NULUMLUM-817968 format. One record per residue: residue in one letter; x, y, z of N, C-alpha, C in turn. Coordinates in steps of 0.1 Angstrom, whole numbers, plus 5000, padded with zeros to 4 digits. Example, Ala and Ser with C-alpha at 12.3 -4.5 7.8 and 13.67 -1.06 7.14 Angstrom:
NULUMLUM-817968
A513249435078512349555078513249675078
S512849785071513749895071512950005079
This chain:
NULUMLUM-817968
M443626569576443926449583442826349585
K441626409590440326349593439826299579
R439926379570439426339556440126219551
K441526219553442226099548441925979555
L441725989570441225879577439925829572
Y439025909569437725889564437825809552
I438525869542438725809529439325659531
L440325649540440825519541440025419548
A439125469556438125369562437125329552
M436725419544435725399533436325279523
V437625299520438225199511438325069517
V438725059530438724939537437324869537
C436324949541434924889540434624839528
I434924899516434524859503435224739499
V436624729503437324609501436724489508
V436424519520435924409529434624369523
F433724459519432424419513432624339500
C433624389491433824319478434324179481
V435324159490435724019494434623929498
S433823989508432723919514431723879503
A431423979494430523949483431023849474
F432323839471432923739463432923609469
Q433123589481433223469488431723419488
L430823499491429323459492428923399477
I429223479467428923449454429523299450
R430923289453431623169450430923049458
Y430523079471430022969479428622929472
Y427923029467426622999462426722919448
L427722949439428022889428428522749430
E429422729440429822589443428722499448
A427822569456426622479461425822449449
R425522549441424722519430425322399421
E426522419418427222319409427222179417
A427422179430427322049436425921979436
D424922069438423622019438423221959424
Q423722029414423421999400424021859396
G425221829402425921719399425221589406
F424821609418424021509425422621479419
E422121599414420721579408420821489396
Q421821499388422021399377422121269381
L422721239391422921099397421521049402
T420821139410419621109415418521069405
D418621159394417621139383417720999378
I418920939377419120799372418420709381
V418520719394418020639404416620649405
E416020769404414620799405413820739393
Q414420749381413820689370413720529372
A414620469379414720329381413620309391
R413420399401412420369412411020369406
E410820469397409520479390409220359382
M410120309375410120179367409620059377
E410320069388409919969398408519979403
Q408120099406406720119411405720079399
D406020109388405220079376405019919375
T406119859377406219709376405219649388
E405519709400404719659411403219679408
Q402819789402401519809399400919709389
E401719679380401319599368401319449371
T402219409379402619269381402319229397
E401419129397401219089411401818929411
P402518899422403018749423402018659422
E402218549413401318449414401418339424
E400318299429400418199440400518059434
T401717999437401917849432402117759445
E401817639443401917539454403317479454
D404017469442405217409441406417499439
V406717579449407717669448409017609455
T410017589446411217509451412417609453
E412317729449413517809450413117949448
E413618039457413318179456414318249447
P413918349439415018409431415818489439
A417118499435418218579442417818719445
I417218779435416818919435415318929430
D414419009438413019019432413119099420
P412419049409412419129397412019269399
R411119299408410619429410411819519415
D412819469421413919539427414919559415
Q415019489406416119479396416419619389
A415319699386415619829380416319919388
V416019919402416920009410418319969411
L418519839412419819779414420619789401
D419919779390420619809377421119959376
A420320049382420620179382421920209389
Y422020139401423320149409424520099401
Q424219999394425419929387425920039376
V424920099369425320199359426220299366
L425820369378426620449384428020399388
H427920269394429220209397430220199386
E429620189373430520179362431120319360
Q430420419363431020559362432020579373
N432020529384432920539395432820419403
E433820349402433920209409434020219425
D434220339430434220359444432820359449
M431820379442430520369447430120229451
V429620219463429220089468427820079474
G426920189473425620189477425020329475
W423720339482423020449480422220469494
I422220599499421520619512420420709509
R419220689516418120779514417320789526
L416920909531416020939542414821009536
E413620949535412520999529412221139534
G411921229523411421369528412621459531
T413921429530414921519532415821519520
K416921589521417921599510418821489509
I418821399520419621289520419221179510
D419821169499419421089487420721079479
Y421721019483423121019478423620879475
P424720879466425520759465426520759477
V427020639481427820609492429120559486
M430220609490431620579484432420499495
Y433420429490434220339497435620329493
T436620379500438020379494438920339506
P439020209509439820169520441320179519
D441720209506443220239504443420379503
R442420459504442520609504441520669515
P442020659528441120709538440620859537
N439420869538438821009537438721079525
Y439120999514439221069501437921149497
Y436721109500435621169496435021269506
I436021309515435621419524435721549517
D436421549505436821679498436921639483
H436221539478436221509464434721469460
N434221519448432921469445432921349437
F431821309432431621179424432621169412
E432821279406433821269395435221279399
K435421269412436821269418437521389416
E436821499415437421629415437321699429
E438321789433438221849446437021929449
D436421899459435021969462434821969476
R434622079483434322089496433222009501
Y432121989493431021909497431221769499
G432121719490432521569492431221479488
V431321359493430321269490430221169503
P428921139507429021039520429820919515
Y430620879526431520759524431720669537
I432020549534432120449545433620459549
A433820449563435120459569435920349564
E437220369561438120279555438320139563
H438120149576438420019584437119939585
C436119969578434919889576435119789564
D434219689566434419589554433019569548
I433019639535431519649529431219509523
E432119429520431819299514431319189525
K432019189537431619089545430119089550
P429419189554429919319558430219319572
S430919439576431219459590429819449599
D429919429612428919449620428219589621
N429219679618428819829619429519889608
L428719959599429320039587429220189592
V430420239594430320399598430420479585
I429320549583429120649572429120789575
Y430120869569430420999572429721089562
G429221209565428721299556428721439561
H429021539553429221679559427821749563
H428021839572426821929576427022059570
M426422079558426722199550425622299553
K426022429550425122549554423822559544
N423922489533422722479524421922369526
G422122299536421222179540421522049532
S422522049525422821929517423621839525
M424021719519424821609526424021559538
F424621549550424021499561423521599571
T423221719566422721829575421421779580
A420521719573419121679579419221579590
L420421519593420521439605420221529618
K420621659617420321729629418821729634
N417921709624416421709628416121599638
Y417121489639416921389648417021419662
R417521539664417521589678415921609684
D415121619675413721629679413121499678
P412421449689411921329691410721309681
D409921419676408921429668409321389654
F410521439650411121409638411421259638
Y412021199647412321059648411020979646
E409921019653408720949652408220929638
E408521029629408121029615409120979605
N410320949610411420909602412320799610
K411620699613412320579619413120499611
I412820509598413520409588414520489578
I415620439577416620479567416920379557
Q416820419544417220329534418620329530
F419320209531420620199527420820079518
D421020099505421119989495422719969492
T423019839490424219809483424019809468
L425019759462424819749447424019619444
T423819529453423119409451421919379460
E421819479470420719449479420019579483
R418719579484417919679489417719669505
A417919759513417719729526417219849534
E416419829545415919929554416519919568
Y416920029574417520019587416520119597
E416320049609415520129619416320189628
V416120319631416920399640416920339655
V418020319661418120269674418420379684
T419220469680419620569690420220699682
V420020809688420720939683421420999695
F422721039692423321099703424421209697
I424921289707426021389704427121359713
T428321369707429621339713430621419707
T431821409710433021489705434121399701
V434921449691436021369687437321449689
Y438521379687439821439688440121479704
D439421409713439721439727439621309735
D439921309748439721199756438621189764
V437521269760436221269766435121199759
G435121229745434121179736434121039735
F433020979730432820839728433420809714
R434220719713434920679700434020579693
Y432820609690432020529682432520489668
Y433320559663433720549650434720429649
E435220369661436220269661435520139661
F434220129663433619989664433119949651
T433619849646433219789633432719649634
D433619559641433219419643433419379657
A432419309662432419269675433119129678
A434119139686434819009690433818909695
D432818949703431918869709430718939713
E429618869719428418939722428619049732
A429419039742429819129752430319259746
E431119249735431619379730430519449721
F429719379715428519429708427719499717
D427319429729426419489738426919609745
A428319609747429019739753428719859744
Y428919839730428919959721427419999721
I426419909721424919949720424520019734
N425119969745424720029758425320159758
E426520189754427120329755426220429745
C425920369734425120449725423820489731
K423120389738421920409744422020509757
R423120499763423420589775423620729771
L424120749759424220889754423020939746
S422120839744420920889735420321019740
L419821099731419021219734417621179739
Y417221069736415921019740415720869738
D414820809745414620669743413720639731
T414320569722413520519710412720399713
G413020329723412220199726412820089718
V413820109709414520019701415919989705
T416219859704417619829708418219729697
A419319679699419919589688420619489696
E420619359690421319239696422319189687
Y423219109694424419059688423918989676
G424519009664424018939652423319039643
D422819139648422219259640423319329633
K422919379621423919449612423519609614
L424519689617424219829619424819929609
I424320049607424920169601425020269612
T426120349613426220459622426520579612
L425620669612425720789603426420909613
S427320969607428021079615428221189607
T427821319614428121439609428521539619
C428921649615429321759625428221819632
E428521859644427521919654428222029660
Y427522159659428322269661427922339674
S427222279683427022319697428222289707
H429022199702430322159709431422159700
E432622199706433822199698434122049693
N434322039681434521909675433521809677
G432221879678431121779682430621699669
R430021589672429421499662428021459665
L427221459656425721409658425821279651
V425321169658425521039654424120969654
V423820889644422520819643422920669641
V422520589649422820449648421420369644
A421520289635420320219630420720069627
K419719969629419919839626419119799614
K419719689607419019649595417819569599
I416719589591415519519593415519399584
E415619279590415619159583414219119579
E414119069568412719029561412418889568
């Protein structure tokens, strides 16, 4: 009897091991496939960035006294913007690109107002994929644009998507990474981090930061910023004023049930 129980226990252990190994291998292969897909997209943009840098080194703007009109787009930026247009032709849901220097955050940003949360589980090729693609909330307006663009991205175990945002819990990381680049198809732009906080969703306690897109007036805008600052993990010394354009980056945070780590940044106007 004991021998039978021993054999049964061994069989169960072997089955559990095999299932776990299979799941681990599948996760690794899915992660690798997702990374390769985004690497191809990033290569297109990186080549454009290199072209832009070469142009900046070779071409210096000439000083002229009679300048009557500024070009709509700096020629030195055109290569990068053209690269975004190429990707947009591959998938018209792409509306921009987000990048945080020195991290894995270097991704296209999608927008599907008629298909909420579509890219939470679809890749750039519109295939089902647990990694998804960073995307703008459907109730935002990318064209206007809204006062606040809410951008979601997964927190993945392999460090991809918006996982690197967790580093903003450390003030030292913030000090070295105050600027986030978020480009649209027609404009390059940088955003300065205003606040970093942790809250919860799907309850009556957490801050519903994701509902704020356009301020009815200055008071409503200030109320949003004040609550963000109140929850902030530390004081950045930076604030935002009515009229500023914001991006709010959101990803899962696992120290709380249904937790979210949120980074709010304001557009740096030239």
